C-alpha positions as CSV (number, residue, x, y, z in Angstrom):
1,X,-93.0,161.1,-35.3
2,X,-92.1,160.3,-39.0
3,X,-91.1,156.8,-40.0
4,X,-89.1,156.3,-43.1
5,X,-89.5,152.8,-44.4
6,X,-86.5,152.4,-46.7
7,X,-85.9,149.4,-49.0
8,X,-82.2,149.3,-49.9
9,X,-79.9,147.5,-52.3
10,X,-76.1,147.3,-52.1
11,X,-74.4,147.4,-55.5
12,X,-71.1,145.8,-56.2
13,X,-71.6,143.5,-53.3
14,X,-73.2,140.2,-52.3
15,X,-75.0,141.9,-49.5
16,X,-78.8,141.0,-49.9
17,X,-80.2,144.4,-49.1
18,X,-83.5,144.7,-47.2
19,X,-86.0,147.0,-45.6
20,X,-85.2,149.1,-42.5
21,X,-87.1,151.9,-40.6
22,X,-85.4,155.2,-40.0
23,X,-86.6,158.2,-38.0
24,X,-85.1,160.7,-40.6
25,X,-84.8,160.6,-44.4
26,X,-81.5,159.2,-45.6
27,X,-79.6,161.6,-47.8
28,X,-77.2,161.1,-50.8
29,X,-73.7,160.8,-49.6
30,X,-74.7,159.9,-46.0
31,X,-73.1,156.9,-44.4
32,X,-75.7,154.6,-42.7
33,X,-75.0,151.8,-40.4
34,X,-77.0,148.6,-41.0
35,X,-76.0,145.6,-39.0
36,X,-72.2,145.3,-39.3
37,X,-72.0,147.3,-42.5
38,X,-71.4,151.0,-43.1
39,X,-73.2,151.8,-46.3
40,X,-72.9,155.1,-48.4
41,X,-76.2,156.3,-50.0
42,X,-75.7,157.0,-53.6
43,X,-79.3,157.4,-54.7
44,X,-82.5,157.9,-52.9
45,X,-86.2,158.3,-54.2
46,X,-89.7,158.1,-53.0
47,X,-91.5,154.8,-53.8
48,X,-95.1,156.1,-53.2
49,X,-96.5,159.2,-51.6
50,X,-96.5,159.4,-47.9
51,X,-99.3,158.0,-45.8
52,X,-99.7,159.9,-42.6
53,X,-96.3,159.8,-40.8
54,X,-95.0,157.0,-43.0
55,X,-92.6,157.6,-45.9
56,X,-91.7,154.9,-48.4
57,X,-88.3,155.3,-49.9
58,X,-85.7,153.3,-51.9
59,X,-82.0,153.7,-51.4
60,X,-79.2,152.5,-53.6
61,X,-76.0,152.1,-51.5
62,X,-72.5,150.8,-51.7
63,X,-70.2,149.6,-49.0
64,X,-68.6,152.7,-47.5
65,X,-64.9,153.1,-48.5
66,X,-65.2,151.0,-51.7
67,X,-64.4,152.7,-55.0
């Protein structure tokens, strides 16, 4: 089973961001739930090449519903 280790930052917010594991790759435009926050993915890219079933990604997000 693939594991996507995703570091994320939340722009236009005091949210500290973090690192979280997903079982599928986040996609641009997708809303992801992290803790009590719904975040919209606005950018995603690979940090380093995959190692076995581990993928290392970075996501730039914003609070969902904020313009």
